[in-house]
N, C-alpha and C positions, 0 to 999 in steps of 0.2 A: 544463417546471419544472428549475430550477437548483440543487445542493447550494451552499452556501459556511460552508466549516468555521471557525470561532472560535479566538480566541487561539495557542493554537501545535499546533493542529488541522491534519493536511492529509490532502488528499482525493487515493485512490490507486485502481486500476483489476488487478488481480495479473494477470499473465500467465497465459496457459492451463497444466496440468496438462501436465503426457508421456503422450502415452499410446502407444507403445510405450519399450521401451530401448533402449542403444547397439547388442544383437545382434541387436531384431529383437522381442525378442519382447511379446505382444500384455497392456496392465495391463490387470486389471475396474478397476471404481469403485474400491471399498476398497482396494487395492495403491497408488492412483495414490498421490506425495508431495504435500502441500501444498506449491503454487510457492512460493517467498519474495524470487523478483524482481518488481517490479511499474513502471506511470506511473503519475505522478504527477498530478492530472488539475486540481486547484485548492488554494491553500495558505492558511493566514489568517495572519492582521496581523503575530501572535508580538507580546510587549508584553509583561503583568509577569504570570508565573503562581508561585501561592505566594511574591508577594512577589521574585521577581528578575525583571530583565531579560531576553525571551527574544527572539533575530531569530534570523531564520529563514534557512536556512540553505540548501535545496531549494528552488528553482523550477519551476514549471508544464513538464512534457514532459522530468522527469528521470527517467531506471530508477533506482530505490531496492528496495535489500538490506535485509526486511526483519524482526526477528522472525517466530517462525513460527508464534506465531498470538494474534500483537497485533492491537488494533483490536476496532473496533466491524462487522460488517456492515451493509452496507444497500442494497437492491433500491433502481432507480429507473427508470422507462420500460423493463422489462422487465430489463435490465442490472444487475450484481452490482456496489459499491463495496465499499471497504475505511474510514474516519476512524480514521488509525494518531495521537498523537501526534508531535514531530518526534522524542522520543528514544528514539520504539522503531523509528526510519529505524536500518541500522548503517550502512550503505557507503551513497553515488552510484555507480554499477553508468554505465562510461567505455566 
């Protein structure tokens, strides 16, 4: 099965949370910060959203920075994904 986003939505896969700090301290599950960098897996076609034309500016394979708690989390074939609107993407990471 595959997920194909509609309208101005984008399917992303969040990068794994850091297990240790830069100084080598191991983090417990509750101390880990939610990652904000993700890989774009699929992109919707854009089109009219709330009466305004939306052109998609990200593409499959981009690494993006998202709002911390944006989107809807979904699980597919044992993998965790998030579906966000293009407006929830803050930047493309290069």
